[in-house]
C-alpha positions in Angstrom: 96.8 297.7 136.6 95.0 300.5 138.4 91.4 301.1 138.4 90.1 303.5 135.7 93.4 303.4 133.8 93.2 302.5 130.2 96.3 302.1 127.9 96.7 304.6 125.2 96.4 303.4 121.7 97.6 305.5 118.8 95.0 304.2 116.3 92.2 305.2 118.7 93.5 308.1 120.8 95.7 310.1 118.5 94.5 313.7 118.3 93.1 314.9 115.0 94.6 317.8 113.0 92.6 320.3 115.0 92.9 318.7 118.4 95.0 319.9 121.3 98.6 318.9 121.7 97.9 317.2 125.0 95.1 314.7 125.6 93.5 314.1 129.0 93.7 310.4 129.8 91.0 308.8 132.0 93.4 308.5 134.9 93.6 312.2 135.2 97.1 312.7 133.8 98.1 314.9 130.9 100.6 313.3 128.5 101.9 315.6 125.7 101.4 314.3 122.2 105.2 314.3 121.6 105.7 311.9 124.5 103.0 309.4 123.2 104.4 309.2 119.7 107.4 307.0 118.9 110.5 308.6 117.5 110.2 310.1 114.1 111.4 308.0 111.2 115.0 308.4 110.2 115.5 310.7 107.2 116.1 308.9 104.0 119.8 308.4 103.1 121.1 311.1 100.9 121.0 310.3 97.2 123.8 311.1 94.8 127.5 311.6 95.4 128.8 313.3 98.5 129.8 316.9 98.2 133.4 317.5 97.0 136.0 318.2 99.7 138.6 321.0 99.5 141.1 319.0 97.6 138.6 318.1 94.9 137.4 321.7 94.6 141.0 322.9 94.2 141.6 320.3 91.5 138.5 321.3 89.7 139.5 325.0 89.8 143.0 324.1 88.5 141.4 322.1 85.7 139.1 325.1 84.8 142.1 327.4 84.3 141.8 326.8 80.5 138.6 328.8 80.5 140.6 331.9 81.6 141.6 334.6 79.1 145.0 334.0 77.4 146.9 336.4 79.7 145.3 335.0 82.8 146.1 331.5 81.8 149.7 332.4 81.0 150.0 334.2 84.3 148.8 331.1 86.3 151.0 328.7 84.4 154.3 330.0 82.8 154.0 333.5 84.2 154.0 332.2 87.8 157.4 330.6 87.2 158.9 333.7 85.5 157.7 336.0 88.2 158.8 333.6 90.9 162.3 333.4 89.5 162.5 337.2 89.3 161.2 337.5 92.9 163.7 334.9 94.1 166.6 336.8 92.4 165.5 340.0 94.0 165.2 338.5 97.5 168.6 336.8 97.1 170.2 340.0 96.0 168.4 341.9 98.8 170.1 339.6 101.4 173.5 339.5 99.7 174.0 343.1 98.5 171.3 345.0 100.3 167.8 345.9 99.4 168.4 349.4 98.1 171.3 348.2 95.9 169.2 345.2 94.6 166.4 347.7 93.6 168.9 349.9 91.8 170.5 347.0 90.0 167.1 345.6 88.9 165.9 349.0 87.6 169.2 349.7 85.9 170.2 352.7 88.0 173.4 351.0 89.1 175.5 348.6 87.0 176.2 345.1 88.4 179.9 345.7 87.5 180.0 348.8 89.8 182.4 348.8 92.7 179.5 349.3 95.2 178.0 346.0 94.3 179.6 343.4 96.6 178.5 340.3 94.6 178.5 340.8 90.9 177.8 337.1 90.3 174.5 337.5 92.0 173.7 341.0 90.6 174.1 340.1 86.9 171.1 337.7 86.7 169.0 340.3 88.5 170.1 343.0 86.1 169.2 340.8 83.1 165.8 340.0 84.6 165.2 343.6 85.3 166.3 344.6 81.8 164.5 341.9 79.8 161.9 340.0 81.8 160.1 342.7 83.7 159.4 344.9 80.6 158.4 341.9 78.7 155.7 340.9 81.3 154.5 344.5 81.6 154.4 344.8 77.8 152.5 341.6 77.4 149.9 342.7 79.9 149.5 346.0 78.2 149.3 344.4 74.8 146.7 341.9 76.0 144.5 344.7 77.4 144.8 346.7 74.2 144.1 343.7 72.0 141.0 342.9 74.0 139.7 346.4 73.6 140.3 346.4 69.9 138.6 343.1 69.5 135.6 344.3 71.5 135.2 347.2 69.1 135.7 345.0 66.0 132.9 342.8 67.1 130.3 345.4 66.1 128.9 345.2 62.6 129.8 347.9 60.2 126.2 348.7 59.5 125.6 349.3 63.2 128.5 351.7 63.4 127.4 353.6 60.3 123.8 353.9 61.6 125.1 355.3 64.9 127.3 357.8 63.1 124.4 358.9 60.9 122.2 359.3 63.9 124.8 361.4 65.7 125.3 363.6 62.6 121.6 364.3 62.3 121.1 365.5 65.9 120.6 369.3 66.0 122.5 371.4 68.4 125.8 373.2 68.8 129.0 371.3 67.9 130.9 370.0 70.8 133.4 372.3 72.4 131.5 375.5 71.6 130.3 377.4 74.7 127.6 379.3 72.8 128.6 382.7 74.4 129.7 384.2 71.1 133.3 384.9 72.1 
């Protein structure tokens, strides 16, 4: 080898924590520390199972549907079928008899036996769905919301409600609704 050149040894020539990033070798060359160190060790293999893919996440969400409220669960399971059949009937009648007439038959404005309806065989199921199914779904949704509100109020203890009423009755001041102007 050349005169005055000494091989670099990591056990002897590695810079300490406070040393510079480059060390001057006896031959007069600067070699950055990153070039003198071998490649960093490979990261350890991941532990545990791999993260779930889209299909597994979708299956887990579908399995969690039982945690939904009753109406939400029904809407995702049986309700989707009922609403899908109603939508299919409406689209079919829209193409066969016309969109305006399909709306009028579904809402009960026009009878499916009317002379303006070109295909009564198609309009009768839509009329029955509009007469029975749509109000039932809307009524079920309204009933569910009302039931949830009532149950939320029933969850309070009677003693708590009476204490609150007593506290409100003892508060001084004018009764609600009076303007205090003397008229």
